[in-house]
Every structure is written in structure tokens, then in C-alpha cells.
Backbone as CSV, one residue per row, in Angstrom:
resi,resn,N_x,N_y,N_z,CA_x,CA_y,CA_z,C_x,C_y,C_z
1,UNK,-4.693,55.707,125.006,-4.942,56.953,125.613,-3.921,57.139,126.773
2,UNK,-3.704,56.127,127.488,-2.739,56.238,128.616,-1.332,56.473,128.076
3,UNK,-1.046,55.913,126.919,0.271,56.086,126.325,0.471,57.560,125.943
4,UNK,-0.515,58.203,125.396,-0.455,59.588,125.019,-0.290,60.472,126.284
5,UNK,-0.999,60.199,127.317,-0.870,60.895,128.622,0.573,60.792,129.183
6,UNK,1.063,59.574,129.065,2.454,59.383,129.554,3.399,60.202,128.720
7,UNK,3.243,60.185,127.385,4.165,61.018,126.564,3.976,62.536,126.872
8,UNK,2.795,62.965,127.064,2.560,64.388,127.404,3.229,64.687,128.768
9,UNK,2.988,63.851,129.719,3.578,64.013,131.008,5.079,64.019,130.964
10,UNK,5.588,63.101,130.253,7.028,62.956,130.050,7.605,64.271,129.434
11,UNK,6.898,64.785,128.361,7.312,66.010,127.701,7.219,67.204,128.660
12,UNK,6.168,67.225,129.490,6.023,68.339,130.492,7.178,68.281,131.496
13,UNK,7.503,67.090,131.910,8.623,66.928,132.871,9.983,67.441,132.257
14,UNK,10.198,67.113,130.962,11.409,67.564,130.360,11.392,69.098,130.164
15,UNK,10.282,69.670,129.839,10.116,71.085,129.720,10.460,71.777,131.033
16,UNK,9.924,71.245,132.160,10.185,71.836,133.480,11.686,71.665,133.779
17,UNK,12.281,70.569,133.414,13.740,70.411,133.688,14.550,71.397,132.859
18,UNK,14.145,71.630,131.619,14.909,72.609,130.827,14.680,74.049,131.414
19,UNK,13.496,74.367,131.852,13.270,75.695,132.505,14.104,75.804,133.728
20,UNK,14.104,74.748,134.515,14.934,74.734,135.781,16.407,74.983,135.458
21,UNK,16.883,74.267,134.388,18.317,74.390,133.962,18.594,75.849,133.514
22,UNK,17.686,76.434,132.764,17.846,77.838,132.372,17.923,78.818,133.520
23,UNK,16.997,78.626,134.422,16.951,79.459,135.624,18.245,79.290,136.463
24,UNK,18.621,78.043,136.579,19.864,77.726,137.359,21.076,78.432,136.733
25,UNK,21.197,78.309,135.398,22.290,79.009,134.656,22.237,80.500,134.844
26,UNK,21.076,81.104,134.804,20.921,82.547,135.040,21.373,82.888,136.469
27,UNK,20.961,82.112,137.440,21.373,82.376,138.817,22.894,82.213,139.005
28,UNK,23.480,81.228,138.353,24.922,81.069,138.447,25.636,82.244,137.810
29,UNK,25.148,82.767,136.699,25.718,83.915,136.065,25.615,85.106,136.979
30,UNK,24.462,85.304,137.615,24.267,86.420,138.560,25.241,86.288,139.729
31,UNK,25.403,85.032,140.252,26.355,84.855,141.345,27.788,85.200,140.957
32,UNK,28.152,84.752,139.788,29.459,85.057,139.278,29.727,86.537,139.124
33,UNK,28.671,87.252,138.585,28.723,88.685,138.471,28.882,89.380,139.805
34,UNK,28.164,88.962,140.823,28.278,89.541,142.141,29.659,89.253,142.758
35,UNK,30.209,88.041,142.546,31.535,87.748,142.967,32.555,88.624,142.349
36,UNK,32.493,88.822,141.086,33.382,89.726,140.345,33.268,91.142,140.855
37,UNK,32.011,91.613,141.004,31.792,92.947,141.548,32.357,93.122,143.000
38,UNK,32.201,92.100,143.755,32.724,92.107,145.128,34.306,92.211,145.108
39,UNK,34.899,91.473,144.205,36.325,91.549,144.090,36.811,92.939,143.582
40,UNK,36.086,93.503,142.671,36.421,94.882,142.206,36.224,95.872,143.295
41,UNK,35.222,95.748,144.106,34.986,96.705,145.238,36.126,96.543,146.245
42,UNK,36.506,95.273,146.552,37.625,95.072,147.489,38.925,95.746,147.001
43,UNK,39.175,95.572,145.677,40.386,96.181,145.099,40.282,97.677,145.246
44,UNK,39.098,98.263,144.838,38.951,99.692,144.951,39.049,100.191,146.353
45,UNK,38.609,99.469,147.327,38.716,99.814,148.736,40.149,99.834,149.193
46,UNK,40.932,98.905,148.652,42.371,98.916,149.017,43.036,100.134,148.471
47,UNK,42.691,100.535,147.190,43.210,101.739,146.631,42.798,102.910,147.437
48,UNK,41.544,103.023,147.851,41.077,104.131,148.667,41.777,104.161,149.984
49,UNK,41.968,103.000,150.592,42.662,102.982,151.877,44.102,103.508,151.688
50,UNK,44.776,103.087,150.589,46.164,103.609,150.377,46.173,105.082,150.173
51,UNK,45.169,105.619,149.436,45.087,107.060,149.256,44.845,107.772,150.533
52,UNK,43.955,107.242,151.397,43.683,107.860,152.663,44.916,107.898,153.525
53,UNK,45.659,106.776,153.539,46.938,106.765,154.286,47.918,107.797,153.800
54,UNK,48.082,107.872,152.455,48.917,108.908,151.884,48.485,110.301,152.297
55,UNK,47.259,110.532,152.209,46.656,111.874,152.560,46.935,112.080,154.053
56,UNK,46.772,111.146,154.926,47.014,111.333,156.329,48.485,111.619,156.616
57,UNK,49.379,110.942,155.897,50.837,111.203,156.032,51.196,112.649,155.584
58,UNK,50.565,113.058,154.505,50.795,114.387,153.937,50.265,115.479,154.962
59,UNK,49.088,115.213,155.508,48.544,116.159,156.509,49.437,116.185,157.737
60,UNK,49.896,115.057,158.152,50.842,115.022,159.308,52.110,115.815,159.107
61,UNK,52.706,115.649,157.848,53.874,116.465,157.512,53.584,117.929,157.444
62,UNK,52.483,118.280,156.861,52.090,119.728,156.870,51.836,120.249,158.239
63,UNK,51.202,119.489,159.108,50.977,119.912,160.470,52.307,120.162,161.187
64,UNK,53.270,119.210,160.931,54.560,119.383,161.542,55.267,120.593,161.107
65,UNK,55.171,120.951,159.829,55.813,122.197,159.362,55.147,123.397,159.872
66,UNK,53.794,123.351,159.929,53.053,124.523,160.444,53.315,124.740,161.925
67,UNK,53.591,123.651,162.720,53.842,123.720,164.108,55.170,124.496,164.388
68,UNK,56.074,124.442,163.362,57.323,125.155,163.507,57.114,126.720,163.692
69,UNK,56.017,127.236,163.082,55.744,128.622,163.187,55.399,129.007,164.665
70,UNK,54.924,128.072,165.422,54.587,128.314,166.799,55.794,128.119,167.725
71,UNK,56.844,127.586,167.201,58.026,127.380,168.038,58.637,128.694,168.430
72,UNK,58.758,128.926,169.710,59.253,130.257,170.161,60.708,130.507,169.818
73,UNK,61.483,129.413,169.384,62.867,129.592,169.082,62.999,130.209,167.693
74,UNK,62.020,130.163,166.917,62.127,130.714,165.489,60.935,131.722,165.336
75,UNK,61.279,132.772,164.569,60.120,133.633,164.162,59.698,133.184,162.797
76,UNK,58.657,133.633,162.361,58.040,133.176,161.082,59.027,133.383,159.910
77,UNK,59.701,134.489,159.866,60.616,134.759,158.772,61.768,133.810,158.735
78,UNK,62.348,133.475,159.839,63.472,132.475,159.882,63.072,131.131,159.350
79,UNK,61.929,130.662,159.732,61.400,129.348,159.247,61.219,129.374,157.769
80,UNK,60.679,130.450,157.231,60.427,130.468,155.741,61.797,130.614,155.070
81,UNK,62.680,131.426,155.641,64.031,131.634,155.031,64.778,130.311,154.962
82,UNK,64.699,129.532,156.020,65.375,128.249,156.092,64.884,127.313,154.974
83,UNK,63.562,127.363,154.686,62.998,126.508,153.630,63.235,127.038,152.242
84,UNK,63.693,128.297,152.132,63.990,128.863,150.844,62.761,129.156,149.978
85,UNK,61.657,129.461,150.678,60.426,129.619,149.922,60.059,131.090,149.633
86,UNK,60.945,132.006,149.987,60.596,133.426,149.786,60.907,133.762,148.297
87,UNK,59.969,134.409,147.600,60.158,134.740,146.212,61.240,135.754,145.962
88,UNK,61.580,136.592,146.984,62.507,137.672,146.815,63.875,137.358,147.372
89,UNK,64.171,136.060,147.635,65.398,135.623,148.262,66.418,135.130,147.161
90,UNK,66.726,135.914,146.193,67.658,135.521,145.170,69.001,136.066,145.344
């Protein structure tokens, strides 16, 4: 009888170890997924940062061009004429 209990207990222990191993594998997979997601987010944030910097540069250039309209040395027509943006200037 004791031999059968030992076998049952031994089998129960092995079952618990297998369950633990399965849970551990699932947690490792989840951890790996989170690490990959984190890396993708970091890469995307770098792209977003680059785009924001490009947008800021473009806005700064646009602001600089628009400020020329306020320059008392030029009137609006002269500034546009210099840039060659008038549709009727052929």
C-alpha cells in the first residue's frame, strides 16, 4: 500500500513539474513578446521623433519666409516677385 502511495505521490510531483514547466514556457514567451513590442515601439518613436524634427524645421523655414512680408524694406509684391511665385509673371 505504501508503495502505491509513493508511486501516486511521485506521479503527482511529476505532473506538477510538467505544469510548472508549461507555465514557465508561457511566461517566457510572453516576456519575449513584450520585449519585441518594446523594441518596435522604440523604433516607431525614433521615426516619430524624426518626423517631428522635420516638421519643426519646415515650420521654421515657413515662418522665416512669412516674416519677410513684415520686413519694411520689401513690400509684399517684391517678395513674391523675387520668389517667382506669381502665376502671371511669364
